[in-house]
C-alpha positions in Angstrom: -43.2 -78.3 31.6 -43.8 -78.1 27.9 -47.4 -76.8 28.5 -46.1 -73.9 30.6 -43.5 -73.0 28.0 -46.2 -73.0 25.3 -48.5 -70.8 27.3 -45.7 -68.4 27.9 -45.1 -67.9 24.2 -48.8 -67.4 23.3 -49.0 -63.8 22.0 -51.0 -61.1 23.9 -54.2 -60.4 22.0 -55.1 -56.7 21.6 -58.4 -55.8 20.0 -58.8 -52.6 17.9 -62.4 -51.5 17.2 -62.5 -48.7 14.6 -65.4 -46.7 13.2 -64.3 -47.0 9.6 -61.4 -46.7 7.1 -60.1 -43.1 7.2 -56.5 -41.8 6.9 -56.7 -39.8 10.2 -58.0 -42.8 12.2 -55.4 -45.1 10.6 -52.5 -42.7 11.5 -53.7 -42.8 15.2 -53.8 -46.7 15.1 -50.4 -46.8 13.5 -49.0 -44.5 16.2 -50.6 -46.9 18.8 -48.9 -50.0 17.2 -45.5 -48.2 16.8 -45.5 -47.3 20.5 -46.5 -50.8 21.5 -43.5 -52.1 19.4 -41.2 -49.6 21.0 -42.2 -51.0 24.4 -41.5 -54.6 23.3 -44.9 -55.7 22.0 -44.1 -56.7 18.5 -46.8 -57.7 16.0 -46.3 -61.3 14.8 -43.9 -62.1 17.7 -45.6 -61.5 21.1 -48.7 -59.5 20.3 -51.6 -60.3 17.9 -54.0 -57.5 16.8 -57.6 -58.4 16.2 -58.9 -55.4 14.2 -62.4 -54.7 12.9 -64.1 -51.6 11.6 -67.8 -50.7 11.3 -67.4 -49.0 7.9 -68.9 -45.8 9.4 -72.2 -47.6 10.1 -73.4 -47.2 13.7 -75.6 -50.3 13.5 -72.4 -52.4 12.8 -70.5 -51.3 15.9 -72.0 -53.8 18.5 -71.2 -56.6 16.0 -67.6 -55.7 15.5 -67.1 -55.4 19.3 -68.6 -58.8 19.8 -66.3 -60.2 17.1 -63.3 -58.8 18.8 -64.4 -59.9 22.2 -64.8 -63.5 20.9 -61.0 -63.5 20.3 -60.4 -63.1 24.1 -58.3 -60.0 24.0 -56.4 -58.7 27.1 -57.4 -55.1 26.2 -59.5 -53.4 23.5 -58.7 -50.0 21.8 -61.9 -48.2 20.8 -61.4 -45.6 18.2 -63.8 -42.6 18.2 -66.7 -41.6 20.5 -69.5 -43.8 19.0 -67.4 -47.0 19.2 -66.2 -46.2 22.7 -69.7 -45.5 24.0 -71.1 -48.7 22.3 -68.4 -50.8 24.0 -69.9 -50.1 27.5 -72.9 -52.2 26.6 -71.6 -54.4 23.8 -68.4 -55.7 25.5 -70.0 -58.2 28.0 -66.9 -59.1 30.0 -66.9 -56.2 32.5 -63.4 -56.9 33.7 -61.9 -56.5 30.2 -60.1 -53.1 30.2 -61.0 -50.6 27.4 -58.8 -47.8 26.0 -60.4 -45.0 24.0 -58.7 -43.0 21.3 -59.8 -39.9 19.3 -62.5 -38.6 21.6 -62.7 -34.9 22.3 -64.7 -35.1 25.5 -64.6 -38.5 27.4 -66.2 -37.0 30.4 -69.3 -35.8 28.5 -69.3 -39.2 26.7 -69.6 -40.9 30.1 -66.4 -42.9 29.8 -64.4 -41.3 32.7 -65.5 -39.3 35.7 -62.8 -36.6 35.3 -59.5 -35.7 33.7 -57.8 -37.0 36.9 -59.1 -40.5 36.8 -60.1 -43.4 34.5 -63.6 -44.8 34.7 -64.5 -48.3 36.0 -63.9 -49.7 32.5 -62.2 -47.0 30.4 -59.1 -44.9 30.3 -57.6 -43.4 27.1 -56.1 -40.7 25.0 -58.4 -37.7 24.3 -58.1 -35.3 21.4 -59.3 -32.4 23.5 -58.0 -29.2 21.9 -55.8 -26.9 23.9 -57.3 -23.6 22.6 -54.7 -21.5 24.5 -52.1 -23.2 22.3 -54.2 -22.5 19.2 -54.5 -18.8 20.1 -50.7 -18.6 20.8 -50.0 -20.2 17.4 -52.5 -17.9 15.6 -50.7 -14.9 17.0 -47.5 -16.1 15.5 -49.1 -17.0 12.2 -51.3 -13.9 11.8 -49.4 -11.2 13.7 -51.6 -8.1 14.2 -54.9 -10.1 13.9 -57.5 -8.4 16.0 -60.5 -10.7 15.4 -61.3 -14.2 14.1 -64.4 -16.1 13.2 -65.7 -19.5 14.1 -68.7 -21.3 12.6 -70.4 -24.0 14.8 -73.5 -26.1 15.0 -75.6 -25.5 18.1 -77.0 -29.0 17.6 -73.6 -30.7 18.1 -72.7 -31.1 21.8 -68.9 -31.0 20.9 -69.4 -27.7 19.0 -71.1 -26.1 21.9 -68.4 -27.1 24.4 -65.7 -26.0 21.9 -67.2 -22.5 21.4 -67.3 -21.9 25.2 -63.6 -22.9 25.5 -62.6 -20.9 22.5 -64.3 -17.8 24.0 -62.3 -18.1 27.1 -59.0 -18.7 25.2 -59.7 -15.7 22.9 -60.3 -13.4 25.9 -57.1 -14.5 27.5 -55.2 -13.9 24.2 -56.8 -10.5 23.7 -58.4 -11.4 20.3 -62.1 -10.8 19.5 -64.1 -13.9 18.6 -67.0 -13.7 16.2 -69.0 -16.9 16.6 -71.6 -17.7 13.9 -74.1 -20.6 14.4 -75.2 -22.8 11.5 -78.1 -25.2 11.7 -77.7 -27.0 8.3 -75.0 -27.4 5.7 -77.0 -25.5 3.1 -76.9 -22.4 5.3 -73.1 -22.3 5.4 -72.4 -20.1 2.3 -74.8 -17.4 3.6 -73.7 -17.6 7.3 -70.0 -17.5 6.2 -70.7 -14.1 4.7 -71.1 -12.8 8.3 -67.3 -13.4 8.7 -66.3 -11.1 5.9 -64.6 -8.6 8.2 -62.5 -11.0 10.4 -58.7 -11.4 10.2 -58.8 -15.2 9.9 -61.4 -18.0 10.2 -60.7 -20.9 12.6 -62.4 -24.1 11.5 -63.1 -26.5 14.4 -63.7 -30.2 14.1 -67.5 -29.7 13.6 -69.1 -32.4 11.5 -71.5 -29.9 10.0 -69.0 -27.2 9.1 -66.4 -29.7 7.9 -68.9 -31.3 5.5 -69.5 -27.9 3.9 -65.8 -26.9 3.8 -65.7 -26.0 0.0 -68.4 -23.4 0.7 -66.5 -21.9 3.6 -63.4 -21.7 1.4 -65.1 -20.0 -1.5 -66.4 -17.2 0.8 -63.1 -16.8 2.6 -61.2 -16.7 -0.7 -63.5 -14.0 -2.0 -62.7 -11.8 1.0 -59.0 -12.8 1.1 -59.3 -14.3 4.6 -57.0 -17.1 5.6 -58.4 -20.2 7.2 -56.8 -22.0 10.1 -58.1 -25.6 10.4 -58.2 -27.9 13.4 -57.6 -30.9 11.2 -55.0 -31.8 8.5 -56.9 -33.2 5.5 -58.2 -29.9 4.1 -54.8 -28.3 3.6 -53.8 -31.2 1.3 -56.9 -30.5 -0.8 -56.0 -26.8 -1.1 -59.0 -25.6 0.9 -57.2 -24.0 3.9 -54.1 -21.9 4.5 -52.8 -23.4 7.7 -53.6 -26.4 9.9 -52.7 -26.7 13.5 -53.7 -30.0 15.1 -52.7 -32.5 17.7 -50.7 -35.2 15.8 -52.7 -38.4 15.3 -49.7 -40.7 15.7 -48.8 -39.0 19.0 -52.4 -39.5 20.3 -52.2 -43.2 19.3 -48.9 -43.5 21.2 -50.5 -42.0 24.3 -53.2 -44.6 24.1 -50.6 -47.4 23.8 -48.8 -46.1 27.0 -52.0 -46.6 28.9 -52.7 -50.0 27.3 -49.3 -51.2 28.3 -50.0 -50.2 32.0 -53.2 -52.2 31.8 -51.4 -55.2 30.3 -49.0 -55.0 33.3 -52.0 -55.4 35.6 -53.0 -51.8 36.5 -56.7 -51.0 36.6 -58.4 -48.3 34.5 -59.3 -46.4 37.7 -55.6 -46.2 38.7 -54.7 -44.3 35.5 -55.8 -40.9 34.2 -56.9 -40.0 30.6 -54.2 -38.2 28.6 -54.7 -35.0 26.6 -52.4 -33.7 23.9 -49.8 -31.2 25.3 -48.5 -28.2 23.3 -45.6 -30.3 22.2 -48.0 -32.8 20.5 -49.3 -30.2 18.1 -48.1 -29.9 14.5 -48.5 -27.0 12.1 -48.7 -27.3 8.3 -48.6 -24.1 6.2 -49.5 -23.7 2.5 -47.3 -21.0 0.9 -49.3 -21.2 -2.3 -52.6 -20.4 -0.5 -50.9 -17.6 1.5 -49.7 -16.1 -1.8 -53.2 -16.5 -3.4 -54.6 -14.5 -0.6 -51.9 -11.8 -0.9 -50.4 -12.7 2.5 -46.8 -13.2 3.4 -45.6 -16.0 5.8 -44.4 -14.2 9.0 -40.8 -14.2 10.0 -41.6 -16.2 13.1 -42.7 -19.1 10.8 -40.0 -18.9 8.2 -37.9 -21.8 9.6 -40.8 -23.9 11.0 -40.1 -26.8 8.7 -43.9 -27.1 8.2 -44.6 -26.1 4.6 -46.7 -28.3 2.4 -45.7 -26.6 -0.9 
């Protein structure tokens, strides 16, 4: 009948709840949409995206989730930890599947019970770092390095988890870790001085440390210490020497693969969260910054196709 034909051609509605406008978050969302399109879900043809962002205001998050839910989506993508955690209470339809994206620890965030299984409402793509991969990369990038420094905030749960994992990876790699705790951004210049004797500084995705990045750079530059960053924006601003991070588009694509399974009728509990594998990491090196610090790009990296300048 005509009614059935019409129902058939109605596009699938997919909600996207984002924390706020940011290039990294947008890259991940673009990766999600690109993977959906590759699998036959084409925007404007058979899928309609209902997107809203909270403009980085936590108070707005429940509102944008309600707005999206009102559009009766078949699945909602929740980008970042605060948005994902809010969805548990704000999305009232308990049978509506949720897919998280860009969360470092979905287990600690209470979204899934383990890395082996999705939760009652959630499954997704985590940005959990593979610190063994980071250590392997740093040995190629800084051959002969005996020690490295990391600054972290003891008040940030993610930082505390990261430091524990980095400690283990450093031991396995045979490199000495010098961890320095920072309680407030104003203390960063002074605390960074404690790393004046390391071979490189590794900057993790710590909100506190990242917010004081120019201060870290000015100390590192004074002592001619290269910085390896876990995110990709600082290298474009000339603040770090190398970045090594899980590609945002790849993380978005992993979330899309899970969303597609859910659209086909799978339950979140029948799927497992996805972590980036070593193949998902991309390196970017600044030759200019290496030269400024009096360092040469090692032979192992000469043909890496990953130079920004």
